[in-house]
N, C-alpha and C positions, 0 to 999 in steps of 0.2 A: 934180073930174072934169069934163071937157068932152065934150059931145055934138055931133057934126057931123051935120047932117041934109041929105040931098039931097032937095029938095022934090018933084021930079017923080016919083021912084020911091018915096019914103018911106024909103029906106035910111038907117040910122043907124050911126055909127061912134063908138066911145068912146076917150078918151085921158086920161091924167093931166094932160096939158098941151095947149094949143092946137096946138102943133107936132105932137104925136103923133096927135091927132084928125084934123088936116089930112092928115098922112101917110097914114093909113088911108083917108080919103076920096079922096085923090089917086090912090091905087093903082087904084081902080075908076072914078073920074070925074075924069080929069086936066084936063078943059076945062069943068067945070060950076061954077056958083055953089052954095055950100052955106051953111047957117046954122049958126052955132056958139052953143051955150048952155051956160052954167055951171050945173051941177046945183044948186049952193047958191044961185044967184041967177037964176032963169029969166027975169027981166025984162031981163037983160043980153044978149039975143040980138043977134048981129051977122051980116049977110050978107057973105061974102067969096068971091072965086074961089079954088079950090084952086090952089096954086102950088108 
């Protein structure tokens, strides 16, 4: 499971894949950077723009 976090609002979006989490975040924040974290490995956080 992947969590996408929009840091300014604190909104979170869940997805079974990076693509699904990104799609959910993109619908609300199409031009923002979000952080993605794998729930089974929280040290693997990566910042990416929604696309």
